[in-house]
N, C-alpha and C positions, 0 to 999 in steps of 0.2 A: 434398464438399458445401461450398457457399459459406458463409462466415462473415465477420463484421465483426471489426475489430481489438479492439473492446471485448469481444466474446465470447471471443476468444483470451485476453485478459488475465484474464477471469473464470475460465476453466478453468486458467490458469497459476497463479493465486493459490490457488485452492481446495485443491489438495493440500498446500500449506504449512500448512493449518489442521487437517489430519487428525490424529486422536488427541488433540486438545486438549479442554479442558472448557468454556472460556468465551472467546469472542472479542467484542471491542467495536469498534464502527465510529463514527467521529466524523461531524460534519456535512459536507455537500457531498462525499460519497464513494459515488456509486452503483456504481462498478465493484468496489471492495472490499466494499461491502455485498452486492452480488449474489454475489460469490465466497464470502462467509461463509454466505449462505443456501444456495448450492449445496453447500458442505461440510456444512452441517447436514442437508440432504436425504440426502446420502451416508451420514451417520452414523446414519441412522434416527432423526433428531431428538434424538440424545443430546447434540449440541453446542449449547451455549447461545449465542445471538447477541443482543447488545445494540446497537441502532442509536440513536445519540443523537437523530436527527431523527424517529424513528418513534414512533407510539403503539401499534402492534400488535406490533412485534418488540423489545420491551424490557419489563423488569419494574421499571425505575426510574421514580420519580415526581418526582424532584428534579433532573433534567437532568444537566449536566456535573458538578456537585458530588458527586452520588452515584456517578458513574463514577470520579471521582478517589478517593473513599473506598474503593471496591471494589478499585481497582488498588493502593492503599497497603496494603491488608490482604492482598495476595497472592492475590486471588481472580479475577485476570484473566490469561489466558495469552497473548493476542496483541492487538495494536493496530496501527493504520496511521498513518503520518505522511508528509507531503510537504513541499515547500518551493519557494520561488521560485528558490532555489539549493541544490544538494546537491554536496558535494565528495567527493574520494576517501577521506577519513577518516570518511565518513558523518555529517559535520556538516551541519546544515540551517539555512537562513536563511529566516525568515518575516517579517522586518522591512523590508528594503529594500536597494537597490543604492547603493553609495557610503557614506561614513561617516555613521552615525547621530549626531545627529538631522537632518542636512542631506541625507538620502537623496534622490536625484533620482527614484527610483522607490520607491513604498511598497507593501509586501505586507500581507496582512490582519492580521499580528501573531502573536506567539509563543503567546499564550494558555497552555495547559497543556502544551505540547509537551515542554519540558525535564523536567517532572515525570514524564510518562508514559514518556519515553525512559529514565529512570533506574529505574523500578520494574516495568515490564511485561517479562517475560522474552523475548518474541518480538515485536519491532517490525519490521514490514514497511514499507519506504519505497516510495512509489509516485509515479511521474511519467508522465503521459500524453505529455508532450513530452520527447523525447530529443534534446537539442541542446547545443552548447557554451555557449549562453546559460544553460541550467539546470544542466548537469553541469559544474561549474567546478573549476579547480585548488584554489581556496580560497574559501570563502564570504566575502562582505563583512561579514557579521554572524553570529555564532554564536547562533542562537535555542536550539538544543539540540545538545550535543556528542555525537559518535558514540562516543567513548571517554573514559575517566577514568583518572587516576593509579592505580597499583596499590593504594595505601592507602585509596582511596575505596570504600566499600561501595556496590555497584551491581549489583543482581540483573537489571536490564533492559539492553536494548541492541539494536542493529540485527541483523537476521537476513538480510535480502535487500533488494535494490533491483530493483523491477520497472518497466520502461519500455515504451514502444510498440515498441522495437526488440529488447530482450533481457532476460535475467535475470542480475543479479550476485548472488553470495553474499558475505557479509561474513566476513572472517577476523579474529577478535578478537586473535589472537596477533600478527599483523603490522599490524593496523589498516588493512587494505587490502581492496578488493573483488577478487574473482576472477570472471572471466566464466564463467557457468554454462551458459547456453544462448542461442542466437540464434534469433529468431523467423523463421518461414517468410518468404522473400523478402528477408531481410537476410543480410549476410555479416560476418565478423570485420573486414574492411577498413571496412565501413560503420560498425561500432561504434567503431573507432579514429577515424575521420574526424569523427564527431559527438559524441565524448566528450572533455571538456576535462581530465579527470584521468587519471593513470596507473592501470593496473589489471593484475592478474596474469592469466596464461593457463595453462590446463592443456594437456597434450600434444594433446588433441583436444577440440573444443567441440561439444556436441550441438545439434541443432535442437529448439527448443521444440515439444512435441507439439501438433498442431492439434486443435481440439475434435472429439470424436466425434459421430456422429449422435445418440446417446443424450443426450450432454451438451447439445447444441444444443436438443433437444426439451425438456429440463428448463428451460433458460434462457429459452426462448421460451414455455414453459408455466407451470408452478407457480412457479418462481423469479421469472420476469418479473412474474407477477401479484402476488407478495409484494413485490417491490421497487417496484412501481408505487404502493403506498400512500404511500411516502416520496418517490419520484422519478417522478411520472407523465410528465413531459416526456421523461426518459431512456427510459422504457419504450415510449413512442410512437415516438421517433426512432430508437432503436438496436434495440430488440427487436421493434418493429413490432406492438405490441399495439394492437388497435383499441379504440375508446371503450367498447364493451360488456364488455370484459375488465378495465377499470381500476376 
């Protein structure tokens, strides 16, 4: 059955959220948001999903400040972060390229990324672009560090990095990524060619499972309808929901 890259990524992220109690999704995150809604459907709606930009899929009334309070109190199990640059130690850069404050390219800004990275137990890094421009040996500015010294109390940290080409899992002990699976149509050589940082390799690398017909039906059906409340353009372009479904 034909599917889009975005649909593959949704079904790749959703299993990482199974068995959790509360997942929060920040702004401008339609793919992680749809993955969280798919995981909620699979859980029989036992999974709580809080989407920052949504009015329907959140119980918060005070936006980001309330999300931060919830995370600090230990009442959030997973969150998503991205970056203009991500390196092999899971550091992320949301500020810019070249030395701050004279960055020749500016990104949106760190906002609460460092705070969430430290307190949320399962942070999933996400990048739709998988290239040496984004996945670099060392970020130019550390908006949020992937690891901390042993004496630093840090219940949160990176769990995985999901890109348009593969899935990396993060190894806390070695502070390195290990290649977990390669998406259909990609190869290990492709990953090496387009990744700027070193990573570990298991004896064999699995292929990321393609979406099933049932999963695609959900994504293009009830999940797509739900995500369209916050991201109508995404629902139209990617999930092909027509106007009377939005």
